[in-house]
Backbone atoms as SQL, in Angstrom:
CREATE TABLE atoms (id INTEGER PRIMARY KEY, chain TEXT, resi INTEGER, resn TEXT, atom TEXT, x REAL, y REAL, z REAL);
INSERT INTO atoms VALUES
  (1, 'A', 1, 'MET', 'N', -9.866, -24.674, 0.612),
  (2, 'A', 1, 'MET', 'CA', -9.750, -23.895, 1.724),
  (3, 'A', 1, 'MET', 'C', -10.067, -22.418, 1.369),
  (4, 'A', 2, 'THR', 'N', -10.551, -21.660, 2.258),
  (5, 'A', 2, 'THR', 'CA', -10.837, -20.214, 2.103),
  (6, 'A', 2, 'THR', 'C', -9.528, -19.475, 2.122),
  (7, 'A', 3, 'THR', 'N', -9.447, -18.489, 1.319),
  (8, 'A', 3, 'THR', 'CA', -8.326, -17.642, 1.161),
  (9, 'A', 3, 'THR', 'C', -8.777, -16.119, 1.336),
  (10, 'A', 4, 'VAL', 'N', -7.909, -15.554, 2.338),
  (11, 'A', 4, 'VAL', 'CA', -8.185, -14.092, 2.616),
  (12, 'A', 4, 'VAL', 'C', -7.022, -13.292, 2.091),
  (13, 'A', 5, 'TYR', 'N', -7.407, -12.369, 1.125),
  (14, 'A', 5, 'TYR', 'CA', -6.292, -11.502, 0.527),
  (15, 'A', 5, 'TYR', 'C', -6.458, -10.106, 1.128),
  (16, 'A', 6, 'GLY', 'N', -5.386, -9.738, 1.589),
  (17, 'A', 6, 'GLY', 'CA', -5.356, -8.328, 2.279),
  (18, 'A', 6, 'GLY', 'C', -3.813, -7.928, 2.604),
  (19, 'A', 7, 'LEU', 'N', -3.896, -7.042, 3.553),
  (20, 'A', 7, 'LEU', 'CA', -2.545, -6.584, 4.087),
  (21, 'A', 7, 'LEU', 'C', -2.497, -6.885, 5.595),
  (22, 'A', 8, 'LYS', 'N', -1.165, -7.329, 6.003),
  (23, 'A', 8, 'LYS', 'CA', -0.863, -7.672, 7.275),
  (24, 'A', 8, 'LYS', 'C', -1.372, -6.657, 8.441),
  (25, 'A', 9, 'ASN', 'N', -1.225, -5.385, 7.998),
  (26, 'A', 9, 'ASN', 'CA', -1.397, -4.340, 8.902),
  (27, 'A', 9, 'ASN', 'C', -2.800, -3.666, 8.766),
  (28, 'A', 10, 'CYS', 'N', -3.747, -4.434, 8.105),
  (29, 'A', 10, 'CYS', 'CA', -5.025, -3.892, 7.758),
  (30, 'A', 10, 'CYS', 'C', -6.012, -4.288, 8.943),
  (31, 'A', 11, 'ASP', 'N', -6.650, -3.454, 9.634),
  (32, 'A', 11, 'ASP', 'CA', -7.575, -3.856, 10.755),
  (33, 'A', 11, 'ASP', 'C', -8.737, -4.747, 10.352),
  (34, 'A', 12, 'SER', 'N', -9.321, -4.379, 9.173),
  (35, 'A', 12, 'SER', 'CA', -10.452, -5.175, 8.661),
  (36, 'A', 12, 'SER', 'C', -9.985, -6.624, 8.272),
  (37, 'A', 13, 'CYS', 'N', -8.810, -6.756, 7.861),
  (38, 'A', 13, 'CYS', 'CA', -8.177, -8.020, 7.473),
  (39, 'A', 13, 'CYS', 'C', -8.003, -8.869, 8.900),
  (40, 'A', 14, 'ARG', 'N', -7.601, -8.259, 9.878),
  (41, 'A', 14, 'ARG', 'CA', -7.295, -8.839, 11.092),
  (42, 'A', 14, 'ARG', 'C', -8.678, -9.243, 11.738),
  (43, 'A', 15, 'LYS', 'N', -9.623, -8.418, 11.695),
  (44, 'A', 15, 'LYS', 'CA', -10.971, -8.685, 12.200),
  (45, 'A', 15, 'LYS', 'C', -11.497, -9.984, 11.429),
  (46, 'A', 16, 'ALA', 'N', -11.340, -9.991, 10.173),
  (47, 'A', 16, 'ALA', 'CA', -11.873, -11.184, 9.302),
  (48, 'A', 16, 'ALA', 'C', -11.190, -12.486, 9.823),
  (49, 'A', 17, 'GLN', 'N', -9.879, -12.328, 9.971),
  (50, 'A', 17, 'GLN', 'CA', -9.219, -13.457, 10.377),
  (51, 'A', 17, 'GLN', 'C', -9.571, -14.060, 11.763),
  (52, 'A', 18, 'ASN', 'N', -9.740, -13.071, 12.629),
  (53, 'A', 18, 'ASN', 'CA', -10.173, -13.406, 13.993),
  (54, 'A', 18, 'ASN', 'C', -11.625, -14.078, 14.037),
  (55, 'A', 19, 'TRP', 'N', -12.425, -13.487, 13.162),
  (56, 'A', 19, 'TRP', 'CA', -13.731, -14.087, 12.989),
  (57, 'A', 19, 'TRP', 'C', -13.721, -15.558, 12.400),
  (58, 'A', 20, 'LEU', 'N', -12.900, -15.830, 11.485),
  (59, 'A', 20, 'LEU', 'CA', -12.736, -17.183, 10.905),
  (60, 'A', 20, 'LEU', 'C', -12.172, -17.986, 11.977),
  (61, 'A', 21, 'LYS', 'N', -11.128, -17.607, 12.704),
  (62, 'A', 21, 'LYS', 'CA', -10.664, -18.494, 13.863),
  (63, 'A', 21, 'LYS', 'C', -11.792, -18.736, 14.834),
  (64, 'A', 22, 'ARG', 'N', -12.509, -17.800, 15.299),
  (65, 'A', 22, 'ARG', 'CA', -13.551, -17.951, 16.173),
  (66, 'A', 22, 'ARG', 'C', -14.600, -19.111, 15.804),
  (67, 'A', 23, 'PHE', 'N', -14.998, -19.102, 14.483),
  (68, 'A', 23, 'PHE', 'CA', -15.824, -20.150, 14.025),
  (69, 'A', 23, 'PHE', 'C', -15.122, -21.398, 13.376),
  (70, 'A', 24, 'ASP', 'N', -13.940, -21.503, 13.806),
  (71, 'A', 24, 'ASP', 'CA', -13.148, -22.728, 13.313),
  (72, 'A', 24, 'ASP', 'C', -13.104, -22.887, 11.788),
  (73, 'A', 25, 'ILE', 'N', -13.125, -21.916, 11.049),
  (74, 'A', 25, 'ILE', 'CA', -13.129, -22.005, 9.598),
  (75, 'A', 25, 'ILE', 'C', -11.656, -21.943, 9.064),
  (76, 'A', 26, 'PRO', 'N', -11.064, -22.923, 8.480),
  (77, 'A', 26, 'PRO', 'CA', -9.782, -22.936, 8.119),
  (78, 'A', 26, 'PRO', 'C', -9.512, -22.021, 6.907),
  (79, 'A', 27, 'TYR', 'N', -8.497, -21.252, 6.940),
  (80, 'A', 27, 'TYR', 'CA', -8.188, -20.322, 5.872),
  (81, 'A', 27, 'TYR', 'C', -6.613, -20.141, 5.688),
  (82, 'A', 28, 'THR', 'N', -6.306, -19.523, 4.597),
  (83, 'A', 28, 'THR', 'CA', -5.013, -19.158, 4.327),
  (84, 'A', 28, 'THR', 'C', -5.048, -17.593, 4.114),
  (85, 'A', 29, 'PHE', 'N', -4.005, -16.920, 4.673),
  (86, 'A', 29, 'PHE', 'CA', -3.941, -15.420, 4.517),
  (87, 'A', 29, 'PHE', 'C', -2.851, -15.120, 3.502),
  (88, 'A', 30, 'VAL', 'N', -3.219, -14.250, 2.652),
  (89, 'A', 30, 'VAL', 'CA', -2.101, -13.850, 1.573),
  (90, 'A', 30, 'VAL', 'C', -2.088, -12.326, 1.669),
  (91, 'A', 31, 'ASP', 'N', -0.900, -11.811, 1.992),
  (92, 'A', 31, 'ASP', 'CA', -0.618, -10.403, 1.944),
  (93, 'A', 31, 'ASP', 'C', -0.364, -10.084, 0.520),
  (94, 'A', 32, 'VAL', 'N', -1.119, -9.198, -0.124),
  (95, 'A', 32, 'VAL', 'CA', -1.042, -8.978, -1.503),
  (96, 'A', 32, 'VAL', 'C', 0.107, -8.075, -1.927),
  (97, 'A', 33, 'ARG', 'N', 0.814, -7.505, -0.890),
  (98, 'A', 33, 'ARG', 'CA', 2.074, -6.803, -1.202),
  (99, 'A', 33, 'ARG', 'C', 3.260, -7.815, -1.315),
  (100, 'A', 34, 'ASP', 'N', 3.154, -8.966, -0.488),
  (101, 'A', 34, 'ASP', 'CA', 4.239, -9.949, -0.471),
  (102, 'A', 34, 'ASP', 'C', 4.003, -10.998, -1.678),
  (103, 'A', 35, 'THR', 'N', 2.892, -11.362, -1.862),
  (104, 'A', 35, 'THR', 'CA', 2.491, -12.303, -2.939),
  (105, 'A', 35, 'THR', 'C', 1.406, -11.581, -3.868),
  (106, 'A', 36, 'ARG', 'N', 1.767, -11.064, -4.904),
  (107, 'A', 36, 'ARG', 'CA', 0.955, -10.119, -5.755),
  (108, 'A', 36, 'ARG', 'C', 0.104, -11.188, -6.562),
  (109, 'A', 37, 'PRO', 'N', -1.356, -10.805, -6.555),
  (110, 'A', 37, 'PRO', 'CA', -2.053, -11.596, -7.299),
  (111, 'A', 37, 'PRO', 'C', -1.818, -11.596, -8.739),
  (112, 'A', 38, 'THR', 'N', -2.243, -12.537, -9.489),
  (113, 'A', 38, 'THR', 'CA', -1.936, -12.521, -10.878),
  (114, 'A', 38, 'THR', 'C', -3.021, -11.799, -11.680),
  (115, 'A', 39, 'PRO', 'N', -2.758, -11.429, -12.908),
  (116, 'A', 39, 'PRO', 'CA', -3.799, -10.647, -13.721),
  (117, 'A', 39, 'PRO', 'C', -5.054, -11.418, -13.788),
  (118, 'A', 40, 'ASP', 'N', -4.931, -12.754, -13.925),
  (119, 'A', 40, 'ASP', 'CA', -6.196, -13.644, -14.066),
  (120, 'A', 40, 'ASP', 'C', -6.870, -13.559, -12.793),
  (121, 'A', 41, 'GLN', 'N', -6.385, -13.462, -11.683),
  (122, 'A', 41, 'GLN', 'CA', -7.065, -13.346, -10.389),
  (123, 'A', 41, 'GLN', 'C', -7.838, -12.028, -10.376),
  (124, 'A', 42, 'PHE', 'N', -7.167, -10.937, -10.725),
  (125, 'A', 42, 'PHE', 'CA', -7.799, -9.590, -10.852),
  (126, 'A', 42, 'PHE', 'C', -9.023, -9.696, -11.734),
  (127, 'A', 43, 'VAL', 'N', -8.924, -10.478, -12.817),
  (128, 'A', 43, 'VAL', 'CA', -10.051, -10.459, -13.864),
  (129, 'A', 43, 'VAL', 'C', -11.195, -11.279, -13.202),
  (130, 'A', 44, 'HIS', 'N', -10.875, -12.308, -12.595),
  (131, 'A', 44, 'HIS', 'CA', -11.848, -13.295, -11.870),
  (132, 'A', 44, 'HIS', 'C', -12.556, -12.372, -10.811),
  (133, 'A', 45, 'TRP', 'N', -11.840, -11.752, -9.913),
  (134, 'A', 45, 'TRP', 'CA', -12.371, -10.919, -8.763),
  (135, 'A', 45, 'TRP', 'C', -13.259, -9.787, -9.308),
  (136, 'A', 46, 'GLN', 'N', -12.927, -9.163, -10.240),
  (137, 'A', 46, 'GLN', 'CA', -13.658, -7.919, -10.734),
  (138, 'A', 46, 'GLN', 'C', -15.012, -8.397, -11.433),
  (139, 'A', 47, 'ALA', 'N', -14.852, -9.532, -12.086),
  (140, 'A', 47, 'ALA', 'CA', -16.156, -10.193, -12.564),
  (141, 'A', 47, 'ALA', 'C', -17.102, -10.635, -11.520),
  (142, 'A', 48, 'ALA', 'N', -16.520, -11.024, -10.427),
  (143, 'A', 48, 'ALA', 'CA', -17.296, -11.596, -9.241),
  (144, 'A', 48, 'ALA', 'C', -18.007, -10.384, -8.482),
  (145, 'A', 49, 'VAL', 'N', -17.296, -9.284, -8.361),
  (146, 'A', 49, 'VAL', 'CA', -17.734, -8.249, -7.559),
  (147, 'A', 49, 'VAL', 'C', -18.679, -7.154, -8.373),
  (148, 'A', 50, 'GLY', 'N', -18.650, -7.332, -9.637),
  (149, 'A', 50, 'GLY', 'CA', -19.348, -6.428, -10.419),
  (150, 'A', 50, 'GLY', 'C', -18.611, -5.298, -11.257),
  (151, 'A', 51, 'GLY', 'N', -17.257, -5.668, -11.491),
  (152, 'A', 51, 'GLY', 'CA', -16.514, -4.683, -12.213),
  (153, 'A', 51, 'GLY', 'C', -15.339, -4.093, -11.540),
  (154, 'A', 52, 'TRP', 'N', -14.474, -3.529, -12.340),
  (155, 'A', 52, 'TRP', 'CA', -13.218, -2.929, -11.769),
  (156, 'A', 52, 'TRP', 'C', -13.552, -1.846, -10.786),
  (157, 'A', 53, 'GLU', 'N', -14.517, -1.014, -11.052),
  (158, 'A', 53, 'GLU', 'CA', -14.712, 0.128, -10.129),
  (159, 'A', 53, 'GLU', 'C', -15.116, -0.265, -8.773),
  (160, 'A', 54, 'LYS', 'N', -15.821, -1.569, -8.678),
  (161, 'A', 54, 'LYS', 'CA', -16.222, -2.059, -7.363),
  (162, 'A', 54, 'LYS', 'C', -15.031, -2.739, -6.666),
  (163, 'A', 55, 'LEU', 'N', -14.110, -3.239, -7.431),
  (164, 'A', 55, 'LEU', 'CA', -13.001, -4.028, -6.777),
  (165, 'A', 55, 'LEU', 'C', -11.996, -3.061, -6.110),
  (166, 'A', 56, 'VAL', 'N', -11.869, -1.794, -6.610),
  (167, 'A', 56, 'VAL', 'CA', -11.029, -0.913, -6.117),
  (168, 'A', 56, 'VAL', 'C', -11.484, 0.101, -4.961),
  (169, 'A', 57, 'ASN', 'N', -10.708, 0.290, -3.992),
  (170, 'A', 57, 'ASN', 'CA', -11.011, 1.197, -2.836),
  (171, 'A', 57, 'ASN', 'C', -10.547, 2.659, -3.151),
  (172, 'A', 58, 'LYS', 'N', -11.525, 3.421, -3.636),
  (173, 'A', 58, 'LYS', 'CA', -11.140, 4.722, -4.124),
  (174, 'A', 58, 'LYS', 'C', -10.972, 5.730, -2.992),
  (175, 'A', 59, 'SER', 'N', -11.266, 5.275, -1.819),
  (176, 'A', 59, 'SER', 'CA', -10.903, 6.268, -0.648),
  (177, 'A', 59, 'SER', 'C', -9.768, 5.901, 0.019),
  (178, 'A', 60, 'SER', 'N', -8.952, 5.011, -0.508),
  (179, 'A', 60, 'SER', 'CA', -7.553, 4.737, 0.059),
  (180, 'A', 60, 'SER', 'C', -6.608, 5.839, -0.271),
  (181, 'A', 61, 'THR', 'N', -5.507, 5.778, 0.571),
  (182, 'A', 61, 'THR', 'CA', -4.481, 6.738, 0.478),
  (183, 'A', 61, 'THR', 'C', -3.720, 6.487, -0.881),
  (184, 'A', 62, 'THR', 'N', -3.570, 5.158, -1.202),
  (185, 'A', 62, 'THR', 'CA', -2.868, 4.749, -2.451),
  (186, 'A', 62, 'THR', 'C', -3.550, 5.364, -3.597),
  (187, 'A', 63, 'TRP', 'N', -4.897, 5.314, -3.611),
  (188, 'A', 63, 'TRP', 'CA', -5.750, 5.767, -4.700),
  (189, 'A', 63, 'TRP', 'C', -5.608, 7.446, -4.793),
  (190, 'A', 64, 'ARG', 'N', -5.616, 8.025, -3.648),
  (191, 'A', 64, 'ARG', 'CA', -5.494, 9.513, -3.730),
  (192, 'A', 64, 'ARG', 'C', -4.223, 9.883, -4.165),
  (193, 'A', 65, 'GLN', 'N', -3.100, 9.175, -3.853),
  (194, 'A', 65, 'GLN', 'CA', -1.750, 9.542, -4.327),
  (195, 'A', 65, 'GLN', 'C', -1.505, 9.304, -5.755),
  (196, 'A', 66, 'LEU', 'N', -2.292, 8.535, -6.421),
  (197, 'A', 66, 'LEU', 'CA', -2.158, 8.312, -7.900),
  (198, 'A', 66, 'LEU', 'C', -2.266, 9.550, -8.751),
  (199, 'A', 67, 'PRO', 'N', -1.504, 9.691, -9.750),
  (200, 'A', 67, 'PRO', 'CA', -1.713, 10.861, -10.708),
  (201, 'A', 67, 'PRO', 'C', -3.078, 10.599, -11.404),
  (202, 'A', 68, 'ASP', 'N', -3.794, 11.786, -11.692),
  (203, 'A', 68, 'ASP', 'CA', -5.122, 11.601, -12.223),
  (204, 'A', 68, 'ASP', 'C', -5.118, 10.889, -13.396),
  (205, 'A', 69, 'ALA', 'N', -4.101, 10.838, -14.247),
  (206, 'A', 69, 'ALA', 'CA', -4.175, 10.110, -15.408),
  (207, 'A', 69, 'ALA', 'C', -4.246, 8.521, -15.285),
  (208, 'A', 70, 'ARG', 'N', -3.817, 8.111, -14.011),
  (209, 'A', 70, 'ARG', 'CA', -3.872, 6.543, -13.664),
  (210, 'A', 70, 'ARG', 'C', -5.104, 6.226, -13.063),
  (211, 'A', 71, 'LYS', 'N', -6.102, 7.258, -12.653),
  (212, 'A', 71, 'LYS', 'CA', -7.336, 6.940, -12.008),
  (213, 'A', 71, 'LYS', 'C', -8.486, 6.625, -13.054),
  (214, 'A', 72, 'SER', 'N', -8.154, 6.638, -14.195),
  (215, 'A', 72, 'SER', 'CA', -9.294, 6.236, -15.117),
  (216, 'A', 72, 'SER', 'C', -8.752, 5.242, -16.186),
  (217, 'A', 73, 'PRO', 'N', -8.288, 4.062, -15.899),
  (218, 'A', 73, 'PRO', 'CA', -7.869, 3.127, -16.926),
  (219, 'A', 73, 'PRO', 'C', -9.036, 2.945, -17.784),
  (220, 'A', 74, 'GLY', 'N', -8.590, 2.809, -19.230),
  (221, 'A', 74, 'GLY', 'CA', -9.571, 2.606, -20.152),
  (222, 'A', 74, 'GLY', 'C', -9.794, 1.155, -20.617),
  (223, 'A', 75, 'SER', 'N', -8.999, 0.223, -20.130),
  (224, 'A', 75, 'SER', 'CA', -9.151, -1.240, -20.671),
  (225, 'A', 75, 'SER', 'C', -8.797, -2.118, -19.539),
  (226, 'A', 76, 'ASP', 'N', -9.213, -3.309, -19.648),
  (227, 'A', 76, 'ASP', 'CA', -8.859, -4.416, -18.739),
  (228, 'A', 76, 'ASP', 'C', -7.336, -4.482, -18.579),
  (229, 'A', 77, 'ALA', 'N', -6.478, -4.399, -19.635),
  (230, 'A', 77, 'ALA', 'CA', -5.159, -4.434, -19.486),
  (231, 'A', 77, 'ALA', 'C', -4.584, -3.315, -18.640),
  (232, 'A', 78, 'GLU', 'N', -5.138, -2.053, -18.666),
  (233, 'A', 78, 'GLU', 'CA', -4.728, -1.003, -17.843),
  (234, 'A', 78, 'GLU', 'C', -5.022, -1.185, -16.420),
  (235, 'A', 79, 'TRP', 'N', -6.267, -1.789, -16.144),
  (236, 'A', 79, 'TRP', 'CA', -6.700, -2.005, -14.806),
  (237, 'A', 79, 'TRP', 'C', -5.731, -3.088, -14.195),
  (238, 'A', 80, 'LYS', 'N', -5.497, -4.215, -14.990),
  (239, 'A', 80, 'LYS', 'CA', -4.545, -5.316, -14.467),
  (240, 'A', 80, 'LYS', 'C', -3.206, -4.686, -14.176),
  (241, 'A', 81, 'LEU', 'N', -2.626, -3.826, -15.031),
  (242, 'A', 81, 'LEU', 'CA', -1.329, -3.236, -14.817),
  (243, 'A', 81, 'LEU', 'C', -1.356, -2.394, -13.429),
  (244, 'A', 82, 'LEU', 'N', -2.408, -1.464, -13.312),
  (245, 'A', 82, 'LEU', 'CA', -2.550, -0.676, -12.148),
  (246, 'A', 82, 'LEU', 'C', -2.516, -1.600, -10.891),
  (247, 'A', 83, 'LEU', 'N', -3.369, -2.610, -10.836),
  (248, 'A', 83, 'LEU', 'CA', -3.547, -3.418, -9.701),
  (249, 'A', 83, 'LEU', 'C', -2.225, -4.270, -9.435),
  (250, 'A', 84, 'ARG', 'N', -1.543, -4.642, -10.509),
  (251, 'A', 84, 'ARG', 'CA', -0.234, -5.380, -10.304),
  (252, 'A', 84, 'ARG', 'C', 0.781, -4.368, -9.561),
  (253, 'A', 85, 'GLU', 'N', 0.655, -3.159, -10.019),
  (254, 'A', 85, 'GLU', 'CA', 1.713, -2.075, -9.412),
  (255, 'A', 85, 'GLU', 'C', 1.213, -1.745, -8.066),
  (256, 'A', 86, 'HIS', 'N', -0.056, -1.643, -7.845),
  (257, 'A', 86, 'HIS', 'CA', -0.563, -1.205, -6.573),
  (258, 'A', 86, 'HIS', 'C', -1.730, -2.133, -5.926),
  (259, 'A', 87, 'PRO', 'N', -1.214, -3.358, -5.531),
  (260, 'A', 87, 'PRO', 'CA', -2.215, -4.260, -5.105),
  (261, 'A', 87, 'PRO', 'C', -3.098, -3.712, -3.885),
  (262, 'A', 88, 'ALA', 'N', -2.583, -2.885, -3.094),
  (263, 'A', 88, 'ALA', 'CA', -3.234, -2.291, -1.994),
  (264, 'A', 88, 'ALA', 'C', -4.502, -1.602, -2.366),
  (265, 'A', 89, 'LEU', 'N', -4.750, -1.351, -3.630),
  (266, 'A', 89, 'LEU', 'CA', -5.930, -0.641, -4.098),
  (267, 'A', 89, 'LEU', 'C', -7.211, -1.644, -4.034),
  (268, 'A', 90, 'VAL', 'N', -6.995, -2.900, -3.872),
  (269, 'A', 90, 'VAL', 'CA', -8.183, -3.763, -3.905),
  (270, 'A', 90, 'VAL', 'C', -8.797, -3.679, -2.416),
  (271, 'A', 91, 'LYS', 'N', -10.106, -3.484, -2.495),
  (272, 'A', 91, 'LYS', 'CA', -10.921, -3.334, -1.208),
  (273, 'A', 91, 'LYS', 'C', -10.611, -4.614, -0.418),
  (274, 'A', 92, 'ARG', 'N', -10.398, -4.378, 0.813),
  (275, 'A', 92, 'ARG', 'CA', -9.898, -5.423, 1.674),
  (276, 'A', 92, 'ARG', 'C', -10.957, -5.738, 2.915),
  (277, 'A', 93, 'PRO', 'N', -10.914, -6.926, 3.389),
  (278, 'A', 93, 'PRO', 'CA', -10.310, -8.187, 2.867),
  (279, 'A', 93, 'PRO', 'C', -11.147, -8.611, 1.600),
  (280, 'A', 94, 'LEU', 'N', -10.466, -9.351, 0.819),
  (281, 'A', 94, 'LEU', 'CA', -11.131, -10.026, -0.311),
  (282, 'A', 94, 'LEU', 'C', -10.985, -11.464, 0.116),
  (283, 'A', 95, 'VAL', 'N', -12.146, -12.055, 0.124),
  (284, 'A', 95, 'VAL', 'CA', -12.179, -13.556, 0.481),
  (285, 'A', 95, 'VAL', 'C', -12.677, -14.439, -0.580),
  (286, 'A', 96, 'GLU', 'N', -11.972, -15.486, -0.865),
  (287, 'A', 96, 'GLU', 'CA', -12.340, -16.384, -1.943),
  (288, 'A', 96, 'GLU', 'C', -12.522, -17.761, -1.222),
  (289, 'A', 97, 'THR', 'N', -13.769, -18.183, -1.351),
  (290, 'A', 97, 'THR', 'CA', -14.004, -19.659, -0.873),
  (291, 'A', 97, 'THR', 'C', -13.645, -20.662, -1.754),
  (292, 'A', 98, 'ASP', 'N', -13.721, -22.032, -1.296),
  (293, 'A', 98, 'ASP', 'CA', -13.348, -23.118, -2.101),
  (294, 'A', 98, 'ASP', 'C', -14.147, -23.153, -3.371),
  (295, 'A', 99, 'ASP', 'N', -15.429, -22.878, -3.271),
  (296, 'A', 99, 'ASP', 'CA', -16.311, -22.836, -4.529),
  (297, 'A', 99, 'ASP', 'C', -16.091, -21.746, -5.488),
  (298, 'A', 100, 'GLY', 'N', -15.080, -20.857, -5.201),
  (299, 'A', 100, 'GLY', 'CA', -14.834, -19.689, -6.112),
  (300, 'A', 100, 'GLY', 'C', -15.642, -18.459, -5.785),
  (301, 'A', 101, 'THR', 'N', -16.447, -18.552, -4.684),
  (302, 'A', 101, 'THR', 'CA', -17.246, -17.265, -4.317),
  (303, 'A', 101, 'THR', 'C', -16.339, -16.176, -3.785),
  (304, 'A', 102, 'VAL', 'N', -16.505, -14.981, -4.320),
  (305, 'A', 102, 'VAL', 'CA', -15.669, -13.858, -3.896),
  (306, 'A', 102, 'VAL', 'C', -16.373, -12.936, -3.106),
  (307, 'A', 103, 'HIS', 'N', -15.917, -12.400, -1.805),
  (308, 'A', 103, 'HIS', 'CA', -16.663, -11.551, -1.067),
  (309, 'A', 103, 'HIS', 'C', -15.606, -10.486, -0.662),
  (310, 'A', 104, 'GLN', 'N', -15.997, -9.126, -0.669),
  (311, 'A', 104, 'GLN', 'CA', -15.105, -8.185, -0.230),
  (312, 'A', 104, 'GLN', 'C', -15.633, -7.477, 1.101),
  (313, 'A', 105, 'GLY', 'N', -14.704, -6.992, 1.837),
  (314, 'A', 105, 'GLY', 'CA', -14.955, -6.337, 3.074),
  (315, 'A', 105, 'GLY', 'C', -15.313, -7.289, 4.170),
  (316, 'A', 106, 'PHE', 'N', -15.490, -6.887, 5.432),
  (317, 'A', 106, 'PHE', 'CA', -15.805, -7.586, 6.540),
  (318, 'A', 106, 'PHE', 'C', -16.905, -6.981, 7.379),
  (319, 'A', 107, 'THR', 'N', -17.977, -7.754, 7.633),
  (320, 'A', 107, 'THR', 'CA', -18.914, -7.553, 8.633),
  (321, 'A', 107, 'THR', 'C', -19.321, -8.813, 9.220),
  (322, 'A', 108, 'ASP', 'N', -19.798, -8.833, 10.451),
  (323, 'A', 108, 'ASP', 'CA', -20.153, -10.159, 11.032),
  (324, 'A', 108, 'ASP', 'C', -21.359, -10.776, 10.295),
  (325, 'A', 109, 'ASN', 'N', -22.149, -10.065, 10.031),
  (326, 'A', 109, 'ASN', 'CA', -23.534, -10.476, 9.328),
  (327, 'A', 109, 'ASN', 'C', -23.052, -10.982, 7.948),
  (328, 'A', 110, 'GLY', 'N', -22.267, -10.269, 7.232),
  (329, 'A', 110, 'GLY', 'CA', -21.894, -10.642, 5.925),
  (330, 'A', 110, 'GLY', 'C', -21.135, -12.044, 5.878),
  (331, 'A', 111, 'PHE', 'N', -20.146, -12.170, 6.948),
  (332, 'A', 111, 'PHE', 'CA', -19.441, -13.388, 7.018),
  (333, 'A', 111, 'PHE', 'C', -20.390, -14.578, 7.460),
  (334, 'A', 112, 'LYS', 'N', -21.266, -14.322, 8.293),
  (335, 'A', 112, 'LYS', 'CA', -22.298, -15.366, 8.639),
  (336, 'A', 112, 'LYS', 'C', -23.044, -15.884, 7.433),
  (337, 'A', 113, 'ALA', 'N', -23.500, -14.884, 6.618),
  (338, 'A', 113, 'ALA', 'CA', -24.177, -15.290, 5.309),
  (339, 'A', 113, 'ALA', 'C', -23.309, -16.124, 4.396),
  (340, 'A', 114, 'LEU', 'N', -22.027, -15.633, 4.260),
  (341, 'A', 114, 'LEU', 'CA', -21.174, -16.180, 3.340),
  (342, 'A', 114, 'LEU', 'C', -20.746, -17.605, 3.805),
  (343, 'A', 115, 'PHE', 'N', -20.678, -17.872, 5.155),
  (344, 'A', 115, 'PHE', 'CA', -20.234, -19.232, 5.602),
  (345, 'A', 115, 'PHE', 'C', -21.422, -20.000, 6.153),
  (346, 'A', 116, 'GLY', 'N', -22.672, -19.510, 5.902),
  (347, 'A', 116, 'GLY', 'CA', -23.825, -20.283, 6.406),
  (348, 'A', 116, 'GLY', 'C', -23.888, -20.381, 8.006),
  (349, 'A', 117, 'ILE', 'N', -23.572, -19.434, 8.776),
  (350, 'A', 117, 'ILE', 'CA', -23.537, -19.672, 10.196),
  (351, 'A', 117, 'ILE', 'C', -24.704, -18.747, 10.725),
  (352, 'A', 118, 'SER', 'N', -25.697, -19.328, 11.520),
  (353, 'A', 118, 'SER', 'CA', -26.746, -18.782, 12.014),
  (354, 'A', 118, 'SER', 'C', -26.694, -18.386, 13.473),
  (355, 'A', 119, 'LYS', 'N', -25.502, -18.477, 14.190),
  (356, 'A', 119, 'LYS', 'CA', -25.374, -18.153, 15.477),
  (357, 'A', 119, 'LYS', 'C', -25.464, -16.720, 15.838);
């Protein structure tokens, strides 16, 4: 089953969920503040999206409020710790399909391509 990771109050996450409902695609929603992803999940996601820098939303309020020293993790361990402490830093929504494909963000065309819908 497809899993959508995000925040309950995130507009993009709600749009993604509404889109999945509209096309009858079963999914599970995980609020990353309530159920924090594991360090292994963060490693998998960053590898799938092209690195830690692409996994993180640097325009978020959470990022802007971090001390400068925390904004340049020097190792995988530091990135994992930062994201465990602040899971809202992950660009949302993050969608993981049954086959392990990872997709970030929501657009109608992006989801149509991801789920093979031509309507």
